[in-house]
C-alpha positions in Angstrom: -100.1 95.1 -23.8 -103.3 97.0 -23.1 -101.2 100.1 -22.3 -99.4 99.8 -25.7 -102.7 99.2 -27.5 -104.2 102.4 -26.1 -101.1 104.4 -27.2 -101.3 103.1 -30.7 -105.0 104.6 -30.8 -103.5 108.2 -31.1 -106.3 109.0 -33.7 -108.8 109.1 -30.8 -106.6 110.6 -28.1 -108.0 113.2 -25.8 -104.4 114.4 -25.0 -103.9 115.0 -28.7 -107.0 117.2 -28.9 -105.9 119.2 -25.9 -102.2 119.6 -27.5 -103.8 120.8 -30.8 -106.1 123.3 -29.3 -104.0 124.6 -26.5 -102.3 127.4 -28.5 -105.5 128.6 -30.1 -107.3 128.6 -26.6 -104.5 130.4 -24.9 -104.3 133.0 -27.5 -108.1 133.5 -27.3 -107.8 134.0 -23.6 -105.1 136.7 -23.9 -107.0 138.8 -26.5 -110.4 137.9 -25.0 -111.4 136.9 -28.6 -112.3 140.4 -29.6 -110.4 139.6 -32.7 -110.8 135.9 -33.9 -107.6 134.9 -35.6 -107.5 132.1 -38.1 -104.9 129.3 -37.6 -103.8 126.7 -40.2 -107.0 125.2 -41.6 -105.6 121.9 -43.0 -104.0 119.7 -40.5 -102.3 116.4 -41.8 -104.5 113.4 -41.0 -103.1 110.4 -39.1 -103.2 106.9 -40.7 -104.4 104.3 -40.2 -107.7 105.6 -39.2 -109.0 103.7 -36.3 -112.7 102.5 -36.4 -114.3 100.8 -33.4 -117.4 98.7 -34.0 -119.6 96.8 -31.5 -122.6 94.7 -32.8 -125.2 92.4 -31.6 -125.3 93.8 -28.1 -128.1 96.1 -26.8 -127.6 99.7 -27.7 -126.2 100.4 -24.2 -123.7 97.4 -24.5 -122.7 98.5 -28.0 -122.0 102.1 -26.9 -120.2 101.2 -23.8 -118.0 98.7 -25.8 -116.7 101.1 -28.4 -115.7 103.6 -25.8 -114.0 100.9 -23.8 -112.1 99.7 -26.9 -111.3 103.2 -28.1 -110.4 105.1 -24.9 -110.4 102.5 -22.1 -113.6 104.2 -20.7 -115.6 107.4 -21.1 -113.7 109.1 -18.5 -110.7 109.3 -20.8 -112.5 111.1 -23.5 -115.0 113.3 -21.7 -113.6 115.4 -18.6 -115.8 116.1 -15.7 -116.5 119.7 -16.8 -116.8 119.4 -20.4 -119.8 120.9 -22.4 -120.7 118.0 -24.8 -122.7 118.7 -27.8 -124.7 115.6 -29.3 -125.7 116.3 -32.9 -128.2 113.6 -34.0 -130.2 113.4 -37.3 -133.7 114.8 -36.4 -135.3 115.7 -39.7 -137.3 112.5 -40.4 -139.5 110.1 -38.3 -139.1 106.3 -37.9 -135.4 105.3 -38.8 -134.8 108.8 -40.2 -133.9 110.2 -36.8 -130.9 109.0 -34.6 -131.9 106.1 -32.4 -132.8 107.3 -28.9 -131.8 104.1 -27.1 -128.3 104.9 -28.5 -128.7 108.6 -27.6 -129.8 107.7 -24.0 -126.8 105.1 -23.7 -124.4 107.9 -24.5 -125.9 110.4 -22.2 -126.0 107.8 -19.4 -122.4 106.8 -20.0 -121.4 110.5 -19.6 -123.5 111.2 -16.6 -122.2 108.2 -14.9 -118.5 108.6 -15.8 -116.1 107.8 -12.9 -115.2 110.8 -11.1 -118.7 112.5 -11.6 -119.9 114.9 -14.2 -120.3 118.7 -13.5 -120.5 119.8 -17.2 -123.4 120.0 -19.7 -124.9 117.8 -22.5 -126.6 119.7 -25.1 -128.5 118.2 -28.0 -128.3 120.3 -31.2 -129.6 119.9 -34.7 -130.6 122.4 -37.7 -133.3 120.2 -39.3 -134.2 122.9 -41.7 -137.9 122.9 -41.0 -139.8 126.1 -39.9 -141.6 124.4 -37.0 -139.4 121.5 -35.6 -141.3 121.7 -32.2 -144.6 121.0 -34.0 -143.9 119.0 -37.1 -144.7 115.3 -36.7 -141.9 114.6 -39.1 -139.4 115.9 -36.8 -137.3 113.5 -34.6 -137.7 116.1 -31.8 -141.3 115.5 -31.2 -142.5 112.8 -33.8 -145.1 110.2 -32.7 -144.0 108.1 -35.7 -141.2 106.4 -33.9 -141.7 102.7 -35.1 -139.3 100.9 -32.9 -136.6 103.5 -33.4 -136.3 103.8 -29.6 -138.9 104.1 -26.9 -138.6 108.0 -27.0 -138.5 110.9 -29.5 -135.7 113.4 -28.4 -138.0 115.8 -26.5 -139.2 112.8 -24.5 -135.6 111.7 -23.9 -134.7 115.1 -22.5 -137.9 115.0 -20.4 -136.7 111.5 -19.1 -133.7 113.2 -17.4 -135.9 116.0 -16.0 -138.0 113.1 -14.4 -135.1 111.1 -13.2 -132.7 113.6 -11.5 -132.3 111.6 -8.5 -131.1 108.5 -10.5 -127.9 110.4 -11.4 -126.5 112.0 -8.1 -123.1 112.4 -9.6 -124.1 113.6 -13.0 -127.3 115.7 -13.1 -127.4 119.1 -11.5 -130.0 122.0 -11.7 -128.7 125.7 -12.4 -130.1 127.7 -9.6 -130.8 130.8 -12.0 -132.3 129.1 -15.1 -133.8 126.1 -13.2 -132.9 123.7 -16.0 -130.9 120.6 -15.5 -127.6 120.1 -17.4 -129.1 117.8 -20.1 -130.8 120.2 -22.4 -131.4 121.0 -26.2 -131.1 123.8 -28.5 -132.4 124.5 -32.0 -129.4 125.8 -34.2 -131.4 127.4 -36.9 -131.6 130.8 -38.7 -134.7 133.0 -39.3 -137.1 131.4 -36.9 -139.1 132.9 -34.1 -141.5 130.7 -32.0 -142.6 130.0 -28.4 -143.3 126.6 -26.9 -146.8 125.8 -25.6 -147.3 126.5 -21.9 -147.7 124.1 -20.5 -145.7 122.0 -23.0 -147.2 118.5 -23.6 -143.7 116.8 -23.2 -141.2 119.3 -21.8 -142.4 120.3 -18.3 -139.5 122.9 -17.7 -139.6 124.6 -21.1 -143.3 125.7 -21.5 -143.6 129.2 -22.7 -140.0 129.6 -23.6 -139.2 131.5 -26.9 -136.5 130.6 -29.5 -135.4 132.9 -32.3 -132.5 132.6 -34.8 -130.8 135.0 -37.1 -127.8 135.0 -39.7 -125.3 137.6 -40.4 -122.2 137.9 -42.6 -119.2 138.7 -40.7 -115.3 138.3 -41.2 -112.8 137.0 -38.9 -112.2 140.5 -37.3 -115.8 140.4 -35.7 -116.3 138.8 -32.2 -119.6 136.8 -32.9 -120.2 136.4 -29.2 -120.3 140.1 -28.7 -122.5 140.5 -31.8 -125.1 137.9 -30.4 -125.0 139.6 -27.0 -125.6 143.1 -28.1 -126.8 142.8 -31.5 -129.3 140.0 -31.0 -130.3 140.0 -27.4 -133.5 138.1 -27.9 -132.0 135.5 -30.1 -131.1 132.0 -28.9 -128.8 131.2 -32.1 -126.8 133.3 -34.5 -125.4 131.8 -37.7 -122.1 133.5 -38.6 -121.8 133.5 -42.3 -118.0 133.9 -43.6 -117.8 135.4 -47.0 -114.1 135.0 -46.9 -114.5 131.3 -46.9 -116.5 130.3 -50.0 -116.6 126.9 -51.8 -117.5 127.0 -55.5 -118.0 123.9 -57.7 -115.8 125.6 -60.3 -113.0 123.8 -58.4 -113.9 120.5 -59.7 -115.9 121.5 -62.8 -118.6 119.1 -62.3 -121.6 121.3 -63.4 -122.2 123.9 -66.1 -124.2 125.6 -63.3 -121.8 127.6 -61.0 -122.9 127.2 -57.4 -121.2 128.6 -54.3 -121.6 128.2 -50.7 -120.4 130.4 -47.8 -119.1 128.6 -44.9 -120.8 129.3 -41.7 -121.4 128.1 -38.1 -123.8 128.7 -35.2 -123.3 130.4 -31.9 -126.0 129.5 -29.6 -127.0 129.9 -25.8 -127.0 127.1 -23.3 -130.5 126.8 -21.7 -128.8 125.4 -18.6 -125.9 127.8 -17.8 -126.6 130.7 -20.1 -123.0 130.3 -21.5 -122.4 130.8 -25.3 -121.3 128.0 -27.4 -119.8 128.0 -30.9 -119.0 125.3 -33.5 -116.1 127.4 -34.9 -112.7 125.5 -34.5 -111.1 128.6 -33.0 -113.5 128.8 -30.2 -112.6 125.5 -28.2 -114.3 126.5 -24.9 -117.7 128.1 -23.8 -117.8 132.0 -23.7 -119.4 133.6 -20.6 -121.5 136.7 -21.5 -121.2 138.1 -18.0 -117.4 138.4 -18.0 -117.2 138.4 -21.9 -114.4 135.8 -21.6 -114.0 132.2 -22.3 -114.4 129.8 -19.6 -112.1 126.8 -18.9 -114.8 124.4 -20.1 -113.9 122.5 -23.3 -116.6 122.1 -25.9 -116.7 118.5 -27.5 -118.8 117.8 -30.5 -120.0 114.2 -31.2 -121.8 113.8 -34.5 -124.2 111.0 -34.1 -125.7 109.9 -37.4 -128.3 107.5 -38.9 -127.3 105.0 -41.7 -130.0 105.1 -44.5 -130.5 105.1 -48.2 -131.5 108.8 -49.0 -132.6 108.8 -52.5 -131.6 108.0 -56.1 -130.0 111.5 -56.6 -128.2 111.7 -53.1 -127.1 108.2 -52.4 -126.7 107.4 -48.7 -127.4 109.5 -45.4 -124.6 108.7 -42.9 -121.6 110.5 -41.4 -120.6 112.9 -44.1 -124.1 114.0 -45.1 -125.0 114.2 -41.4 -123.1 117.5 -41.3 -126.1 119.1 -43.2 -127.5 119.5 -39.8 -125.0 121.8 -38.4 -125.1 124.5 -41.1 -127.0 127.4 -42.5 -129.4 126.4 -45.3 -127.6 123.2 -45.7 -125.1 122.0 -48.3 -127.7 121.1 -50.8 -127.2 124.2 -52.8 -123.7 123.4 -53.6 -124.4 120.2 -55.5 -128.0 120.6 -56.6 -128.3 121.7 -60.2 -131.0 119.4 -61.3 -128.8 118.2 -64.0 -128.6 114.8 -65.7 -126.8 112.9 -64.2 -127.2 114.7 -61.0 -124.1 116.1 -59.2 -125.6 116.3 -55.7 -122.4 114.4 -54.6 -120.6 117.7 -55.0 -122.1 118.8 -51.7 -119.6 116.2 -50.1 -116.9 118.8 -51.2 -118.6 121.6 -49.3 -119.0 119.3 -46.2 -115.0 118.6 -46.6 -114.2 122.1 -46.9 -116.5 123.0 -43.8 -114.7 120.3 -41.7 -111.3 121.9 -42.6 -112.1 125.6 -42.2 -114.8 125.6 -39.7 -115.0 122.4 -37.4 -113.9 118.8 -37.3 -116.2 116.9 -34.9 -114.2 115.4 -31.9 -115.9 112.0 -32.6 -118.2 110.6 -35.2 -120.7 107.9 -34.3 -122.7 105.7 -36.7 -125.8 104.9 -34.8 -126.9 101.8 -36.8 -129.4 100.2 -34.6 -131.9 100.2 -37.5 -130.8 101.1 -41.0 -132.9 102.0 -44.0 -132.2 99.9 -47.0 -134.5 101.7 -49.4 -135.3 105.1 -47.7 -135.2 107.1 -44.6 -138.6 106.4 -43.4 -139.1 102.6 -43.8 -141.8 100.5 -41.9 -139.4 97.5 -41.9 -136.0 99.2 -41.3 -133.2 96.4 -41.0 -132.2 95.7 -37.4 -128.3 96.0 -37.7 -127.7 96.3 -33.9 -124.4 98.1 -34.4 -122.6 101.2 -33.1 -119.3 102.3 -34.8 -117.1 105.3 -33.8 -113.9 107.1 -35.4 -112.4 110.4 -35.7 -112.1 109.8 -39.5 -115.6 110.6 -41.0 -114.8 109.6 -44.5 -113.4 106.1 -43.4 -116.3 105.5 -41.0 -118.8 106.5 -43.6 -117.3 104.0 -46.1 -116.8 101.2 -43.6 -120.4 101.2 -42.2 -121.8 101.5 -45.7 -119.7 98.6 -47.0 -120.1 96.3 -44.1 -123.5 97.3 -42.6 -125.9 99.0 -45.2 -124.9 97.3 -48.4 -124.7 93.7 -47.1 -128.2 94.3 -45.8 -129.5 93.6 -49.2 -132.8 95.1 -50.8 -132.8 97.0 -54.2 -129.7 99.2 -53.6 -127.8 96.5 -51.6 -125.9 93.3 -52.3 -127.9 91.2 -54.6 -130.4 93.9 -55.5 -131.5 95.2 -58.9 -129.7 98.5 -58.5 -126.6 97.1 -56.6 -124.3 98.5 -59.3 -126.4 101.6 -60.3 -125.0 105.0 -59.5 -127.4 105.2 -56.6 -126.2 102.0 -55.0 -125.6 101.7 -51.2 -122.2 100.3 -52.0 -119.4 103.1 -51.4 -116.7 101.1 -53.1 -118.3 101.6 -56.5 -116.2 104.5 -57.8 -118.8 105.7 -60.2 -121.6 105.7 -57.5 -123.0 108.8 -55.9 -122.2 107.4 -52.4 -118.5 107.0 -53.3 -118.3 110.3 -55.1 -119.8 112.1 -52.1 -117.1 110.6 -49.9 -114.3 111.2 -52.4 -115.1 114.9 -52.8 -115.3 115.2 -49.0 -111.9 113.5 -48.6 -110.4 115.8 -51.2 -112.6 118.9 -51.5 -110.3 121.1 -53.5 -109.3 118.3 -55.8 -105.5 119.3 -55.4 -104.8 117.2 -52.3 -104.1 120.4 -50.2 -106.9 119.2 -47.8 -107.1 115.5 -47.1 -110.0 114.8 -44.7 -109.6 111.0 -44.3 -109.2 108.0 -46.3 -111.1 105.7 -48.6 -108.2 103.2 -48.7 -109.2 99.9 -46.8 -105.5 99.4 -46.3 -105.3 102.8 -44.3 -108.2 101.6 -41.9 -107.7 99.8 -38.7 -111.0 98.3 -37.7 -111.6 96.9 -34.0 -114.6 94.8 -34.2 -116.4 93.2 -31.1 -119.5 90.9 -31.7 -121.5 90.0 -28.7 -122.8 87.0 -30.5 -119.5 85.6 -31.5 -117.1 83.6 -29.3 -113.7 85.5 -29.2 -111.4 83.6 -31.6 -114.3 82.1 -33.6 -113.0 83.8 -36.9 -115.1 81.6 -39.2 -118.4 82.0 -37.2 -119.1 78.1 -36.6 -119.4 78.6 -33.0 -116.2 77.2 -31.8 -112.5 78.1 -31.7 -110.5 75.3 -33.4 -107.8 74.8 -35.9 -109.8 76.1 -38.8 -109.8 79.4 -37.1 -106.0 79.4 -36.6 -105.7 78.5 -40.3 -107.9 81.3 -41.4 -105.9 83.8 -39.3 -102.6 82.6 -40.6 -103.9 82.9 -44.2 -105.1 86.5 -43.5 -102.0 87.7 -41.9 -101.2 91.2 -43.2 -104.7 91.7 -44.6 -106.9 94.8 -43.9 -109.0 94.7 -40.9 -111.6 96.8 -42.9 -112.1 93.8 -45.1 -111.7 90.9 -42.5 -112.3 92.5 -39.0 -113.3 89.0 -37.5 -109.6 88.0 -38.0 -108.3 90.7 -35.7 -108.8 88.5 -32.6 -106.9 90.6 -30.1 -108.5 93.8 -31.2 -105.5 95.8 -32.1 -106.6 96.8 -35.4 -104.2 94.5 -37.5 -104.1 90.8 -38.2 -100.6 89.5 -37.3 -98.9 87.0 -35.1 -100.6 88.5 -32.1 -103.9 87.1 -33.4 -102.4 83.6 -33.9 -101.2 83.6 -30.3 -104.7 84.6 -29.2 -106.4 81.9 -31.1 -104.1 79.3 -29.8 -104.9 80.4 -26.3 -108.6 80.0 -26.9 -108.5 76.7 -28.7 -111.4 74.6 -27.7 -113.5 77.5 -26.5 -117.2 76.6 -27.0 
């Protein structure tokens, strides 16, 4: 049964990723990527979209559980020599940055993977501030943590520097750079600063300089060579693609025409010195010494907060989290100061970026604490949840509908603005949250690109609740005939609406759940 269940989860299959990227990777090795060729941009998504959700455990328990449910263990997703990019939200303090207890749980899981880990983990983020290393609003270095984890993200990096001996099979030091294989990089354009020496937090980075630039170039230019020879003192180069433009003329949502050039960062690893790119045709790290790709796969995990953003922009979650991976953000695509605002059109630009630039290998909703009213609340709601999926639209919809909106307050269930356009309810079709997801799902508005689903019937949710007895469907603390009746009545219903009725965690409500409840009858 377990084997069949894992086969059904093809949406999260590492084997599938390798198959889809093998042709591109092989072609890149043969031509040494001196000419970057564009492949088909718009793959057909697989449905149902699987969502794995663990709640009411510790952050470490929740993280371990979702990877167990989705993959049977982290080793079936992350290979020993992978370069893993973690992209958290870092623009705001308090609940505005991605919870560092969840961040630490993910890093620990990778470093302690069975078989060991010889690759790298790099935390990346473009938070669109000029001095992210000094700004107390920044999740990199903020002192305003307010129970959103014991560390800011600089402190989390330093934790691993201080605890190398605790990870004998996971952490290693590069003999040339002197840095461990858990590092960070600012992916920004037009910045130039040097960290204090000594640095008050980062003991091995004091005095290091960082600089970023951007340049327009088409697909014929090798961006790695351009960074190496054209910008030797830069740590990040944004590649802006004038041949890949997204315009709001497509949907005619605004009298003010706005356009956005698709772009991606190429940056240097502080551990190995390898060059990393977020472009989909660059599935592996590039070695500047040999000017060739290595065999190390680059894996991108998009780790997002879950917060109400504002009355004009709706909710910050999986889709809007992509703003932290691009040049000058997607704000410009949808921001026209109009009435009503059309900021949600930026969701279309995100969707086009996913199709033409990079689809993250995994999306993670880090909903330990969520902001029901804003990104920087003093009393953020303790949701104690982690959810993952390869479908960003479905995951965004699910966590909004089942975690943020039910948490209440003004924009949530029972609130005064629960049915207003700026609601936290993604199912309100006239709401900005829903429209952002809808434009991301179908960015060209002609169904030529489909990035996921908003249809609950096309979602398969696997929910594990650490505070609920398995089989206790109605939540009364016992497994009895009432649970059996409830599962029978819900057979064939969507697990996105009734995840607690999926007792055997296979993503559907069927006879198998009835068998599992009968087996557990009488459990306390």
